[in-house]
N, C-alpha and C positions, 0 to 999 in steps of 0.2 A: 195028164196035158199032152195034147195034139201037138205034135212035131210039123208044124206048118213049113213048107218049103214053096218056092215061087209058083211052080208048075198048080198046086190047087189051086192061086188064087187067078192064072192064067186061063183056065179052064171056066172061070165063073167072071170073065170081063163083059159088061151087058147088062149080067143079071140083076135083080133085086136083093138088096139083102134086109130084111128085117133088124132093129137095133132099140134096144130099150134099156135107160140109163135109169129105171128106177120109176120117175117120172114122167117122162117122154118117150112114146114110140114111132119112131119115123122110118121110113121107107129112103135107103140110100142107094145108089148105083156103083156097081163096082168099075171104074172108069180106067186103072190102068194098074203094073205091077213095074218097079226100078228095081232095079239090082243092085246094090252098093259095094263099097269095098269090101276084102273077106276084114270077117273079125277075128277073135281068139277061136283057137279050136274047139273048145267048145262053148256053152253057154253057160250058167251059172246051174240048169239042172240037170248037166251032163249032154247035150245034145250032142247030135252025131255031126262030126268033122268032115268037109269036104275031100276028095283023095289027097290034096295039096296039104291036108293039114289044119284049114282054117271054115269055121261055118260059116255061110254063104249067109250075108246079109241082104234084106231087102225091104222094099216100105211099099204099100198097097194102097192108089191112091183111090179117092169115092166122092161122089155126089149127093147131094140129099137139097130137101128145099131151103128155100132164103131164111126160112122162121118155122119153128124155133130153133135156135143153134145149139149142141150140143157142148158142155164143157170137156176142157180136159178129165178124161174120165176113164175108168173098167164100165163098158157097155157089156151087158148079154147081146150076140150076135146071129141070128141065126142063117146059117151059109147055105145056100144051093149044094147038095151033095157031101154036104159035109157036118149037116147037125147045129145045134148049139152050142156056143163058147163064147167064154168072158175075153174080152180083146181090150186093150189099152188104145183110147182114140183120141186123134187133136185133131181139133177146127183149123187150119191155116189160112184160109181166104174165103171170101164172097165175090159174089159181081151176081149182076141180074139173072144169070142160070142156076144160081142156087148158092149154097155154102159146101168148102171141101174143106175134106178130113182125111187123115193119114192114118196109118195104122205102121209099126216100123217092128220090125222082126230083127234081133239082133243077136 
């Protein structure tokens, strides 16, 4: 599994990501990256800690079409510069501009 950091997604803000859940294939736009509070020193997979001894948690916001809405699930995502990865994505809001999704890295 690739060890994503916030700057990986900051590099692709505004770019398109192809997402497939096995039934639907959508194009989402990477909208933002939000740094969260620091968590435990390592993830359950042993991911590296920050110099302060805690792993940096962050979330990635994406926008997709109004319809269809992908449910909470692991999806195959084709990321510019980083290839294809399976990531858990959750819809959290919708308006006339689209459906908003979040990926959380803790």
